[in-house]
mmCIF file as Biopython writes it, N, C-alpha, C and O atoms, coordinates in Angstrom:
data_model
#
loop_
_atom_site.group_PDB
_atom_site.id
_atom_site.type_symbol
_atom_site.label_atom_id
_atom_site.label_alt_id
_atom_site.label_comp_id
_atom_site.label_asym_id
_atom_site.label_entity_id
_atom_site.label_seq_id
_atom_site.pdbx_PDB_ins_code
_atom_site.Cartn_x
_atom_site.Cartn_y
_atom_site.Cartn_z
_atom_site.occupancy
_atom_site.B_iso_or_equiv
_atom_site.auth_seq_id
_atom_site.auth_asym_id
_atom_site.pdbx_PDB_model_num
ATOM 1   N N  . UNK A ? 1  ? 113.014 117.289 87.739  1.0 0.0 1  A 1 
ATOM 2   C CA . UNK A ? 1  ? 111.987 116.732 88.605  1.0 0.0 1  A 1 
ATOM 3   C C  . UNK A ? 1  ? 111.818 115.253 88.256  1.0 0.0 1  A 1 
ATOM 4   O O  . UNK A ? 1  ? 111.417 114.915 87.142  1.0 0.0 1  A 1 
ATOM 5   N N  . UNK A ? 2  ? 112.121 114.387 89.197  1.0 0.0 2  A 1 
ATOM 6   C CA . UNK A ? 2  ? 112.040 112.951 88.972  1.0 0.0 2  A 1 
ATOM 7   C C  . UNK A ? 2  ? 110.687 112.419 89.413  1.0 0.0 2  A 1 
ATOM 8   O O  . UNK A ? 2  ? 110.175 112.775 90.474  1.0 0.0 2  A 1 
ATOM 9   N N  . UNK A ? 3  ? 110.122 111.562 88.580  1.0 0.0 3  A 1 
ATOM 10  C CA . UNK A ? 3  ? 108.873 110.906 88.960  1.0 0.0 3  A 1 
ATOM 11  C C  . UNK A ? 3  ? 109.226 109.586 89.620  1.0 0.0 3  A 1 
ATOM 12  O O  . UNK A ? 3  ? 109.926 108.760 89.035  1.0 0.0 3  A 1 
ATOM 13  N N  . UNK A ? 4  ? 108.749 109.391 90.819  1.0 0.0 4  A 1 
ATOM 14  C CA . UNK A ? 4  ? 109.048 108.176 91.558  1.0 0.0 4  A 1 
ATOM 15  C C  . UNK A ? 4  ? 107.792 107.317 91.592  1.0 0.0 4  A 1 
ATOM 16  O O  . UNK A ? 4  ? 106.864 107.591 92.353  1.0 0.0 4  A 1 
ATOM 17  N N  . UNK A ? 5  ? 107.767 106.272 90.760  1.0 0.0 5  A 1 
ATOM 18  C CA . UNK A ? 5  ? 106.587 105.419 90.694  1.0 0.0 5  A 1 
ATOM 19  C C  . UNK A ? 5  ? 106.590 104.350 91.781  1.0 0.0 5  A 1 
ATOM 20  O O  . UNK A ? 5  ? 105.612 103.619 91.939  1.0 0.0 5  A 1 
ATOM 21  N N  . UNK A ? 6  ? 107.678 104.258 92.524  1.0 0.0 6  A 1 
ATOM 22  C CA . UNK A ? 6  ? 107.715 103.245 93.583  1.0 0.0 6  A 1 
ATOM 23  C C  . UNK A ? 6  ? 106.673 103.538 94.665  1.0 0.0 6  A 1 
ATOM 24  O O  . UNK A ? 6  ? 106.158 102.613 95.295  1.0 0.0 6  A 1 
ATOM 25  N N  . UNK A ? 7  ? 106.361 104.814 94.884  1.0 0.0 7  A 1 
ATOM 26  C CA . UNK A ? 7  ? 105.332 105.157 95.884  1.0 0.0 7  A 1 
ATOM 27  C C  . UNK A ? 7  ? 103.964 104.639 95.445  1.0 0.0 7  A 1 
ATOM 28  O O  . UNK A ? 7  ? 103.166 104.192 96.269  1.0 0.0 7  A 1 
ATOM 29  N N  . UNK A ? 8  ? 103.703 104.704 94.146  1.0 0.0 8  A 1 
ATOM 30  C CA . UNK A ? 8  ? 102.421 104.188 93.636  1.0 0.0 8  A 1 
ATOM 31  C C  . UNK A ? 8  ? 102.342 102.686 93.836  1.0 0.0 8  A 1 
ATOM 32  O O  . UNK A ? 8  ? 101.301 102.160 94.229  1.0 0.0 8  A 1 
ATOM 33  N N  . UNK A ? 9  ? 103.454 101.988 93.562  1.0 0.0 9  A 1 
ATOM 34  C CA . UNK A ? 9  ? 103.466 100.547 93.763  1.0 0.0 9  A 1 
ATOM 35  C C  . UNK A ? 9  ? 103.361 100.180 95.239  1.0 0.0 9  A 1 
ATOM 36  O O  . UNK A ? 9  ? 102.741 99.172  95.578  1.0 0.0 9  A 1 
ATOM 37  N N  . UNK A ? 10 ? 103.957 100.982 96.123  1.0 0.0 10 A 1 
ATOM 38  C CA . UNK A ? 10 ? 103.842 100.722 97.560  1.0 0.0 10 A 1 
ATOM 39  C C  . UNK A ? 10 ? 102.395 100.865 98.021  1.0 0.0 10 A 1 
ATOM 40  O O  . UNK A ? 10 ? 101.895 100.034 98.778  1.0 0.0 10 A 1 
ATOM 41  N N  . UNK A ? 11 ? 101.730 101.915 97.564  1.0 0.0 11 A 1 
ATOM 42  C CA . UNK A ? 11 ? 100.332 102.132 97.956  1.0 0.0 11 A 1 
ATOM 43  C C  . UNK A ? 11 ? 99.451  101.012 97.414  1.0 0.0 11 A 1 
ATOM 44  O O  . UNK A ? 11 ? 98.575  100.508 98.117  1.0 0.0 11 A 1 
ATOM 45  N N  . UNK A ? 12 ? 99.686  100.624 96.164  1.0 0.0 12 A 1 
ATOM 46  C CA . UNK A ? 12 ? 98.913  99.525  95.583  1.0 0.0 12 A 1 
ATOM 47  C C  . UNK A ? 12 ? 99.169  98.220  96.326  1.0 0.0 12 A 1 
ATOM 48  O O  . UNK A ? 12 ? 98.239  97.453  96.575  1.0 0.0 12 A 1 
ATOM 49  N N  . UNK A ? 13 ? 100.419 97.967  96.679  1.0 0.0 13 A 1 
ATOM 50  C CA . UNK A ? 13 ? 100.751 96.758  97.424  1.0 0.0 13 A 1 
ATOM 51  C C  . UNK A ? 13 ? 100.095 96.717  98.792  1.0 0.0 13 A 1 
ATOM 52  O O  . UNK A ? 13 ? 99.589  95.678  99.217  1.0 0.0 13 A 1 
ATOM 53  N N  . UNK A ? 14 ? 100.106 97.839  99.470  1.0 0.0 14 A 1 
ATOM 54  C CA . UNK A ? 14 ? 99.442  97.912  100.774 1.0 0.0 14 A 1 
ATOM 55  C C  . UNK A ? 14 ? 97.950  97.652  100.615 1.0 0.0 14 A 1 
ATOM 56  O O  . UNK A ? 14 ? 97.346  96.948  101.425 1.0 0.0 14 A 1 
ATOM 57  N N  . UNK A ? 15 ? 97.361  98.221  99.574  1.0 0.0 15 A 1 
ATOM 58  C CA . UNK A ? 15 ? 95.932  98.006  99.329  1.0 0.0 15 A 1 
ATOM 59  C C  . UNK A ? 15 ? 95.604  96.550  99.073  1.0 0.0 15 A 1 
ATOM 60  O O  . UNK A ? 15 ? 94.613  96.037  99.593  1.0 0.0 15 A 1 
ATOM 61  N N  . UNK A ? 16 ? 96.423  95.878  98.278  1.0 0.0 16 A 1 
ATOM 62  C CA . UNK A ? 16 ? 96.175  94.461  97.981  1.0 0.0 16 A 1 
ATOM 63  C C  . UNK A ? 16 ? 96.325  93.607  99.237  1.0 0.0 16 A 1 
ATOM 64  O O  . UNK A ? 16 ? 95.503  92.728  99.496  1.0 0.0 16 A 1 
ATOM 65  N N  . UNK A ? 17 ? 97.379  93.866  100.019 1.0 0.0 17 A 1 
ATOM 66  C CA . UNK A ? 17 ? 97.599  93.084  101.247 1.0 0.0 17 A 1 
ATOM 67  C C  . UNK A ? 17 ? 96.468  93.313  102.248 1.0 0.0 17 A 1 
ATOM 68  O O  . UNK A ? 17 ? 95.983  92.366  102.866 1.0 0.0 17 A 1 
ATOM 69  N N  . UNK A ? 18 ? 96.052  94.561  102.405 1.0 0.0 18 A 1 
ATOM 70  C CA . UNK A ? 18 ? 94.967  94.869  103.343 1.0 0.0 18 A 1 
ATOM 71  C C  . UNK A ? 18 ? 93.672  94.203  102.892 1.0 0.0 18 A 1 
ATOM 72  O O  . UNK A ? 18 ? 92.916  93.690  103.718 1.0 0.0 18 A 1 
ATOM 73  N N  . UNK A ? 19 ? 93.413  94.207  101.578 1.0 0.0 19 A 1 
ATOM 74  C CA . UNK A ? 19 ? 92.197  93.566  101.072 1.0 0.0 19 A 1 
ATOM 75  C C  . UNK A ? 19 ? 92.210  92.064  101.338 1.0 0.0 19 A 1 
ATOM 76  O O  . UNK A ? 19 ? 91.181  91.483  101.684 1.0 0.0 19 A 1 
ATOM 77  N N  . UNK A ? 20 ? 93.377  91.433  101.175 1.0 0.0 20 A 1 
ATOM 78  C CA . UNK A ? 20 ? 93.459  90.001  101.442 1.0 0.0 20 A 1 
ATOM 79  C C  . UNK A ? 20 ? 93.260  89.698  102.926 1.0 0.0 20 A 1 
ATOM 80  O O  . UNK A ? 20 ? 92.534  88.772  103.287 1.0 0.0 20 A 1 
ATOM 81  N N  . UNK A ? 21 ? 93.911  90.485  103.779 1.0 0.0 21 A 1 
ATOM 82  C CA . UNK A ? 21 ? 93.753  90.275  105.229 1.0 0.0 21 A 1 
ATOM 83  C C  . UNK A ? 21 ? 92.307  90.509  105.644 1.0 0.0 21 A 1 
ATOM 84  O O  . UNK A ? 21 ? 91.759  89.764  106.457 1.0 0.0 21 A 1 
ATOM 85  N N  . UNK A ? 22 ? 91.692  91.544  105.083 1.0 0.0 22 A 1 
ATOM 86  C CA . UNK A ? 22 ? 90.289  91.846  105.397 1.0 0.0 22 A 1 
ATOM 87  C C  . UNK A ? 22 ? 89.391  90.674  105.007 1.0 0.0 22 A 1 
ATOM 88  O O  . UNK A ? 22 ? 88.511  90.282  105.773 1.0 0.0 22 A 1 
ATOM 89  N N  . UNK A ? 23 ? 89.614  90.115  103.814 1.0 0.0 23 A 1 
ATOM 90  C CA . UNK A ? 23 ? 88.800  88.994  103.350 1.0 0.0 23 A 1 
ATOM 91  C C  . UNK A ? 23 ? 88.976  87.771  104.239 1.0 0.0 23 A 1 
ATOM 92  O O  . UNK A ? 23 ? 88.000  87.107  104.586 1.0 0.0 23 A 1 
ATOM 93  N N  . UNK A ? 24 ? 90.223  87.472  104.608 1.0 0.0 24 A 1 
ATOM 94  C CA . UNK A ? 24 ? 90.472  86.304  105.459 1.0 0.0 24 A 1 
ATOM 95  C C  . UNK A ? 24 ? 89.811  86.481  106.823 1.0 0.0 24 A 1 
ATOM 96  O O  . UNK A ? 24 ? 89.163  85.567  107.331 1.0 0.0 24 A 1 
ATOM 97  N N  . UNK A ? 25 ? 89.979  87.660  107.407 1.0 0.0 25 A 1 
ATOM 98  C CA . UNK A ? 25 ? 89.372  87.887  108.732 1.0 0.0 25 A 1 
ATOM 99  C C  . UNK A ? 25 ? 87.845  87.854  108.661 1.0 0.0 25 A 1 
ATOM 100 O O  . UNK A ? 25 ? 87.192  87.367  109.584 1.0 0.0 25 A 1 
ATOM 101 N N  . UNK A ? 26 ? 87.283  88.364  107.586 1.0 0.0 26 A 1 
ATOM 102 C CA . UNK A ? 26 ? 85.822  88.353  107.453 1.0 0.0 26 A 1 
ATOM 103 C C  . UNK A ? 26 ? 85.313  86.920  107.292 1.0 0.0 26 A 1 
ATOM 104 O O  . UNK A ? 26 ? 84.260  86.578  107.829 1.0 0.0 26 A 1 
ATOM 105 N N  . UNK A ? 27 ? 86.041  86.086  106.565 1.0 0.0 27 A 1 
ATOM 106 C CA . UNK A ? 27 ? 85.648  84.687  106.398 1.0 0.0 27 A 1 
ATOM 107 C C  . UNK A ? 27 ? 85.741  83.925  107.721 1.0 0.0 27 A 1 
ATOM 108 O O  . UNK A ? 27 ? 84.987  82.981  107.954 1.0 0.0 27 A 1 
ATOM 109 N N  . UNK A ? 28 ? 86.665  84.337  108.580 1.0 0.0 28 A 1 
ATOM 110 C CA . UNK A ? 28 ? 86.816  83.692  109.880 1.0 0.0 28 A 1 
ATOM 111 C C  . UNK A ? 28 ? 85.766  84.173  110.879 1.0 0.0 28 A 1 
ATOM 112 O O  . UNK A ? 28 ? 85.667  83.635  111.982 1.0 0.0 28 A 1 
ATOM 113 N N  . UNK A ? 29 ? 84.986  85.178  110.501 1.0 0.0 29 A 1 
ATOM 114 C CA . UNK A ? 29 ? 83.956  85.681  111.394 1.0 0.0 29 A 1 
ATOM 115 C C  . UNK A ? 29 ? 84.431  86.798  112.299 1.0 0.0 29 A 1 
ATOM 116 O O  . UNK A ? 29 ? 83.717  87.179  113.227 1.0 0.0 29 A 1 
ATOM 117 N N  . UNK A ? 30 ? 85.595  87.323  112.061 1.0 0.0 30 A 1 
ATOM 118 C CA . UNK A ? 30 ? 86.147  88.401  112.884 1.0 0.0 30 A 1 
ATOM 119 C C  . UNK A ? 30 ? 86.013  89.723  112.127 1.0 0.0 30 A 1 
ATOM 120 O O  . UNK A ? 30 ? 87.007  90.322  111.716 1.0 0.0 30 A 1 
ATOM 121 N N  . UNK A ? 31 ? 84.787  90.160  111.955 1.0 0.0 31 A 1 
ATOM 122 C CA . UNK A ? 31 ? 84.530  91.364  111.173 1.0 0.0 31 A 1 
ATOM 123 C C  . UNK A ? 31 ? 85.055  92.618  111.859 1.0 0.0 31 A 1 
ATOM 124 O O  . UNK A ? 31 ? 85.477  93.561  111.191 1.0 0.0 31 A 1 
ATOM 125 N N  . UNK A ? 32 ? 85.031  92.633  113.180 1.0 0.0 32 A 1 
ATOM 126 C CA . UNK A ? 32 ? 85.558  93.797  113.897 1.0 0.0 32 A 1 
ATOM 127 C C  . UNK A ? 32 ? 87.038  93.990  113.610 1.0 0.0 32 A 1 
ATOM 128 O O  . UNK A ? 32 ? 87.485  95.103  113.333 1.0 0.0 32 A 1 
ATOM 129 N N  . UNK A ? 33 ? 87.795  92.904  113.678 1.0 0.0 33 A 1 
ATOM 130 C CA . UNK A ? 33 ? 89.233  92.981  113.391 1.0 0.0 33 A 1 
ATOM 131 C C  . UNK A ? 33 ? 89.473  93.361  111.934 1.0 0.0 33 A 1 
ATOM 132 O O  . UNK A ? 33 ? 90.408  94.100  111.625 1.0 0.0 33 A 1 
ATOM 133 N N  . UNK A ? 34 ? 88.628  92.856  111.042 1.0 0.0 34 A 1 
ATOM 134 C CA . UNK A ? 34 ? 88.768  93.170  109.618 1.0 0.0 34 A 1 
ATOM 135 C C  . UNK A ? 34 ? 88.590  94.665  109.383 1.0 0.0 34 A 1 
ATOM 136 O O  . UNK A ? 34 ? 89.324  95.263  108.595 1.0 0.0 34 A 1 
ATOM 137 N N  . UNK A ? 35 ? 87.637  95.262  110.052 1.0 0.0 35 A 1 
ATOM 138 C CA . UNK A ? 35 ? 87.426  96.701  109.908 1.0 0.0 35 A 1 
ATOM 139 C C  . UNK A ? 35 ? 88.595  97.501  110.491 1.0 0.0 35 A 1 
ATOM 140 O O  . UNK A ? 35 ? 88.989  98.522  109.928 1.0 0.0 35 A 1 
ATOM 141 N N  . UNK A ? 36 ? 89.144  97.043  111.610 1.0 0.0 36 A 1 
ATOM 142 C CA . UNK A ? 36 ? 90.284  97.730  112.199 1.0 0.0 36 A 1 
ATOM 143 C C  . UNK A ? 36 ? 91.508  97.653  111.290 1.0 0.0 36 A 1 
ATOM 144 O O  . UNK A ? 36 ? 92.241  98.631  111.146 1.0 0.0 36 A 1 
ATOM 145 N N  . UNK A ? 37 ? 91.727  96.493  110.679 1.0 0.0 37 A 1 
ATOM 146 C CA . UNK A ? 37 ? 92.862  96.343  109.756 1.0 0.0 37 A 1 
ATOM 147 C C  . UNK A ? 37 ? 92.699  97.290  108.573 1.0 0.0 37 A 1 
ATOM 148 O O  . UNK A ? 37 ? 93.663  97.923  108.142 1.0 0.0 37 A 1 
ATOM 149 N N  . UNK A ? 38 ? 91.491  97.384  108.055 1.0 0.0 38 A 1 
ATOM 150 C CA . UNK A ? 38 ? 91.224  98.292  106.936 1.0 0.0 38 A 1 
ATOM 151 C C  . UNK A ? 38 ? 91.460  99.738  107.343 1.0 0.0 38 A 1 
ATOM 152 O O  . UNK A ? 38 ? 92.043  100.510 106.581 1.0 0.0 38 A 1 
ATOM 153 N N  . UNK A ? 39 ? 91.019  100.106 108.519 1.0 0.0 39 A 1 
ATOM 154 C CA . UNK A ? 39 ? 91.204  101.473 109.006 1.0 0.0 39 A 1 
ATOM 155 C C  . UNK A ? 39 ? 92.685  101.799 109.196 1.0 0.0 39 A 1 
ATOM 156 O O  . UNK A ? 39 ? 93.134  102.885 108.829 1.0 0.0 39 A 1 
ATOM 157 N N  . UNK A ? 40 ? 93.432  100.876 109.758 1.0 0.0 40 A 1 
ATOM 158 C CA . UNK A ? 40 ? 94.867  101.091 109.963 1.0 0.0 40 A 1 
ATOM 159 C C  . UNK A ? 40 ? 95.586  101.205 108.614 1.0 0.0 40 A 1 
ATOM 160 O O  . UNK A ? 40 ? 96.468  102.049 108.453 1.0 0.0 40 A 1 
ATOM 161 N N  . UNK A ? 41 ? 95.218  100.370 107.658 1.0 0.0 41 A 1 
ATOM 162 C CA . UNK A ? 41 ? 95.796  100.463 106.323 1.0 0.0 41 A 1 
ATOM 163 C C  . UNK A ? 41 ? 95.495  101.795 105.669 1.0 0.0 41 A 1 
ATOM 164 O O  . UNK A ? 41 ? 96.357  102.380 105.013 1.0 0.0 41 A 1 
ATOM 165 N N  . UNK A ? 42 ? 94.272  102.276 105.847 1.0 0.0 42 A 1 
ATOM 166 C CA . UNK A ? 42 ? 93.893  103.575 105.292 1.0 0.0 42 A 1 
ATOM 167 C C  . UNK A ? 42 ? 94.726  104.698 105.905 1.0 0.0 42 A 1 
ATOM 168 O O  . UNK A ? 42 ? 95.166  105.602 105.195 1.0 0.0 42 A 1 
ATOM 169 N N  . UNK A ? 43 ? 94.941  104.646 107.204 1.0 0.0 43 A 1 
ATOM 170 C CA . UNK A ? 43 ? 95.728  105.683 107.887 1.0 0.0 43 A 1 
ATOM 171 C C  . UNK A ? 43 ? 97.177  105.654 107.414 1.0 0.0 43 A 1 
ATOM 172 O O  . UNK A ? 43 ? 97.777  106.710 107.211 1.0 0.0 43 A 1 
ATOM 173 N N  . UNK A ? 44 ? 97.745  104.475 107.238 1.0 0.0 44 A 1 
ATOM 174 C CA . UNK A ? 44 ? 99.127  104.364 106.755 1.0 0.0 44 A 1 
ATOM 175 C C  . UNK A ? 44 ? 99.253  104.974 105.366 1.0 0.0 44 A 1 
ATOM 176 O O  . UNK A ? 44 ? 100.181 105.739 105.103 1.0 0.0 44 A 1 
ATOM 177 N N  . UNK A ? 45 ? 98.321  104.637 104.473 1.0 0.0 45 A 1 
ATOM 178 C CA . UNK A ? 45 ? 98.354  105.185 103.116 1.0 0.0 45 A 1 
ATOM 179 C C  . UNK A ? 45 ? 98.115  106.690 103.146 1.0 0.0 45 A 1 
ATOM 180 O O  . UNK A ? 45 ? 98.720  107.423 102.363 1.0 0.0 45 A 1 
ATOM 181 N N  . UNK A ? 46 ? 97.255  107.157 104.024 1.0 0.0 46 A 1 
ATOM 182 C CA . UNK A ? 46 ? 96.996  108.592 104.132 1.0 0.0 46 A 1 
ATOM 183 C C  . UNK A ? 46 ? 98.259  109.344 104.530 1.0 0.0 46 A 1 
ATOM 184 O O  . UNK A ? 46 ? 98.539  110.412 103.984 1.0 0.0 46 A 1 
ATOM 185 N N  . UNK A ? 47 ? 99.030  108.800 105.478 1.0 0.0 47 A 1 
ATOM 186 C CA . UNK A ? 47 ? 100.282 109.445 105.859 1.0 0.0 47 A 1 
ATOM 187 C C  . UNK A ? 47 ? 101.289 109.440 104.715 1.0 0.0 47 A 1 
ATOM 188 O O  . UNK A ? 47 ? 102.043 110.399 104.549 1.0 0.0 47 A 1 
ATOM 189 N N  . UNK A ? 48 ? 101.308 108.367 103.925 1.0 0.0 48 A 1 
ATOM 190 C CA . UNK A ? 48 ? 102.196 108.325 102.773 1.0 0.0 48 A 1 
ATOM 191 C C  . UNK A ? 48 ? 101.821 109.399 101.753 1.0 0.0 48 A 1 
ATOM 192 O O  . UNK A ? 48 ? 102.690 110.071 101.198 1.0 0.0 48 A 1 
ATOM 193 N N  . UNK A ? 49 ? 100.531 109.551 101.514 1.0 0.0 49 A 1 
ATOM 194 C CA . UNK A ? 49 ? 100.063 110.559 100.551 1.0 0.0 49 A 1 
ATOM 195 C C  . UNK A ? 49 ? 100.348 111.966 101.061 1.0 0.0 49 A 1 
ATOM 196 O O  . UNK A ? 49 ? 100.733 112.840 100.285 1.0 0.0 49 A 1 
ATOM 197 N N  . UNK A ? 50 ? 100.165 112.190 102.350 1.0 0.0 50 A 1 
ATOM 198 C CA . UNK A ? 50 ? 100.464 113.510 102.921 1.0 0.0 50 A 1 
ATOM 199 C C  . UNK A ? 50 ? 101.945 113.841 102.759 1.0 0.0 50 A 1 
ATOM 200 O O  . UNK A ? 50 ? 102.299 114.975 102.438 1.0 0.0 50 A 1 
ATOM 201 N N  . UNK A ? 51 ? 102.806 112.855 102.982 1.0 0.0 51 A 1 
ATOM 202 C CA . UNK A ? 51 ? 104.246 113.077 102.807 1.0 0.0 51 A 1 
ATOM 203 C C  . UNK A ? 51 ? 104.572 113.411 101.351 1.0 0.0 51 A 1 
ATOM 204 O O  . UNK A ? 51 ? 105.373 114.306 101.078 1.0 0.0 51 A 1 
ATOM 205 N N  . UNK A ? 52 ? 103.953 112.693 100.428 1.0 0.0 52 A 1 
ATOM 206 C CA . UNK A ? 52 ? 104.186 112.962 99.004  1.0 0.0 52 A 1 
ATOM 207 C C  . UNK A ? 52 ? 103.652 114.336 98.587  1.0 0.0 52 A 1 
ATOM 208 O O  . UNK A ? 52 ? 104.272 115.027 97.779  1.0 0.0 52 A 1 
ATOM 209 N N  . UNK A ? 53 ? 102.505 114.727 99.138  1.0 0.0 53 A 1 
ATOM 210 C CA . UNK A ? 53 ? 101.968 116.053 98.842  1.0 0.0 53 A 1 
ATOM 211 C C  . UNK A ? 53 ? 102.871 117.150 99.390  1.0 0.0 53 A 1 
ATOM 212 O O  . UNK A ? 53 ? 103.042 118.195 98.761  1.0 0.0 53 A 1 
ATOM 213 N N  . UNK A ? 54 ? 103.447 116.911 100.562 1.0 0.0 54 A 1 
ATOM 214 C CA . UNK A ? 54 ? 104.384 117.877 101.132 1.0 0.0 54 A 1 
ATOM 215 C C  . UNK A ? 54 ? 105.590 118.054 100.212 1.0 0.0 54 A 1 
ATOM 216 O O  . UNK A ? 54 ? 106.027 119.178 99.968  1.0 0.0 54 A 1 
ATOM 217 N N  . UNK A ? 55 ? 106.125 116.949 99.704  1.0 0.0 55 A 1 
ATOM 218 C CA . UNK A ? 55 ? 107.250 117.037 98.775  1.0 0.0 55 A 1 
ATOM 219 C C  . UNK A ? 55 ? 106.849 117.774 97.500  1.0 0.0 55 A 1 
ATOM 220 O O  . UNK A ? 55 ? 107.638 118.554 96.966  1.0 0.0 55 A 1 
ATOM 221 N N  . UNK A ? 56 ? 105.646 117.539 97.011  1.0 0.0 56 A 1 
ATOM 222 C CA . UNK A ? 56 ? 105.167 118.230 95.812  1.0 0.0 56 A 1 
ATOM 223 C C  . UNK A ? 56 ? 105.067 119.726 96.039  1.0 0.0 56 A 1 
ATOM 224 O O  . UNK A ? 56 ? 105.505 120.512 95.199  1.0 0.0 56 A 1 
ATOM 225 N N  . UNK A ? 57 ? 104.495 120.128 97.165  1.0 0.0 57 A 1 
ATOM 226 C CA . UNK A ? 57 ? 104.352 121.555 97.450  1.0 0.0 57 A 1 
ATOM 227 C C  . UNK A ? 57 ? 105.710 122.226 97.658  1.0 0.0 57 A 1 
ATOM 228 O O  . UNK A ? 57 ? 105.893 123.382 97.276  1.0 0.0 57 A 1 
ATOM 229 N N  . UNK A ? 58 ? 106.653 121.518 98.253  1.0 0.0 58 A 1 
ATOM 230 C CA . UNK A ? 58 ? 107.996 122.075 98.405  1.0 0.0 58 A 1 
ATOM 231 C C  . UNK A ? 58 ? 108.650 122.283 97.035  1.0 0.0 58 A 1 
ATOM 232 O O  . UNK A ? 58 ? 109.324 123.288 96.806  1.0 0.0 58 A 1 
ATOM 233 N N  . UNK A ? 59 ? 108.446 121.330 96.138  1.0 0.0 59 A 1 
ATOM 234 C CA . UNK A ? 59 ? 108.990 121.455 94.785  1.0 0.0 59 A 1 
ATOM 235 C C  . UNK A ? 59 ? 108.353 122.628 94.041  1.0 0.0 59 A 1 
ATOM 236 O O  . UNK A ? 59 ? 109.043 123.381 93.355  1.0 0.0 59 A 1 
ATOM 237 N N  . UNK A ? 60 ? 107.043 122.779 94.177  1.0 0.0 60 A 1 
ATOM 238 C CA . UNK A ? 60 ? 106.345 123.906 93.531  1.0 0.0 60 A 1 
ATOM 239 C C  . UNK A ? 60 ? 106.830 125.226 94.107  1.0 0.0 60 A 1 
ATOM 240 O O  . UNK A ? 60 ? 107.018 126.202 93.381  1.0 0.0 60 A 1 
ATOM 241 N N  . UNK A ? 61 ? 107.028 125.248 95.406  1.0 0.0 61 A 1 
ATOM 242 C CA . UNK A ? 61 ? 107.507 126.460 96.073  1.0 0.0 61 A 1 
ATOM 243 C C  . UNK A ? 61 ? 108.889 126.864 95.574  1.0 0.0 61 A 1 
ATOM 244 O O  . UNK A ? 61 ? 109.147 128.046 95.345  1.0 0.0 61 A 1 
ATOM 245 N N  . UNK A ? 62 ? 109.777 125.888 95.404  1.0 0.0 62 A 1 
ATOM 246 C CA . UNK A ? 62 ? 111.125 126.223 94.933  1.0 0.0 62 A 1 
ATOM 247 C C  . UNK A ? 62 ? 111.115 126.645 93.466  1.0 0.0 62 A 1 
ATOM 248 O O  . UNK A ? 62 ? 111.957 127.440 93.050  1.0 0.0 62 A 1 
ATOM 249 N N  . UNK A ? 63 ? 110.185 126.131 92.685  1.0 0.0 63 A 1 
ATOM 250 C CA . UNK A ? 63 ? 110.134 126.505 91.270  1.0 0.0 63 A 1 
ATOM 251 C C  . UNK A ? 63 ? 109.599 127.920 91.105  1.0 0.0 63 A 1 
ATOM 252 O O  . UNK A ? 63 ? 110.180 128.715 90.366  1.0 0.0 63 A 1 
ATOM 253 N N  . UNK A ? 64 ? 108.511 128.245 91.775  1.0 0.0 64 A 1 
ATOM 254 C CA . UNK A ? 64 ? 107.869 129.519 91.549  1.0 0.0 64 A 1 
ATOM 255 C C  . UNK A ? 64 ? 108.417 130.670 92.403  1.0 0.0 64 A 1 
ATOM 256 O O  . UNK A ? 64 ? 108.263 131.838 92.046  1.0 0.0 64 A 1 
ATOM 257 N N  . UNK A ? 65 ? 109.049 130.342 93.516  1.0 0.0 65 A 1 
ATOM 258 C CA . UNK A ? 65 ? 109.607 131.411 94.358  1.0 0.0 65 A 1 
ATOM 259 C C  . UNK A ? 65 ? 111.110 131.548 94.190  1.0 0.0 65 A 1 
ATOM 260 O O  . UNK A ? 65 ? 111.734 132.398 94.826  1.0 0.0 65 A 1 
ATOM 261 N N  . UNK A ? 66 ? 111.697 130.710 93.333  1.0 0.0 66 A 1 
ATOM 262 C CA . UNK A ? 66 ? 113.116 130.765 93.015  1.0 0.0 66 A 1 
ATOM 263 C C  . UNK A ? 66 ? 113.998 130.724 94.253  1.0 0.0 66 A 1 
ATOM 264 O O  . UNK A ? 66 ? 114.910 131.536 94.411  1.0 0.0 66 A 1 
ATOM 265 N N  . UNK A ? 67 ? 113.716 129.777 95.119  1.0 0.0 67 A 1 
ATOM 266 C CA . UNK A ? 67 ? 114.515 129.646 96.334  1.0 0.0 67 A 1 
ATOM 267 C C  . UNK A ? 67 ? 115.523 128.539 96.180  1.0 0.0 67 A 1 
ATOM 268 O O  . UNK A ? 67 ? 116.293 128.273 97.102  1.0 0.0 67 A 1 
#
């Protein structure tokens, strides 16, 4: 079972970029756009986590059900 830390770095990178974009848009007075960018970033990260959880459950299934 290989641990892939690149997914953690991708999620962290997305978080940092979204935070910077949110701050810039908020300083420009475009708070609505800033909230939308944050929401879209959250959805992207959520899909990444769901994909990783699916891989984890498949791995657990193959270990315990001997498939």
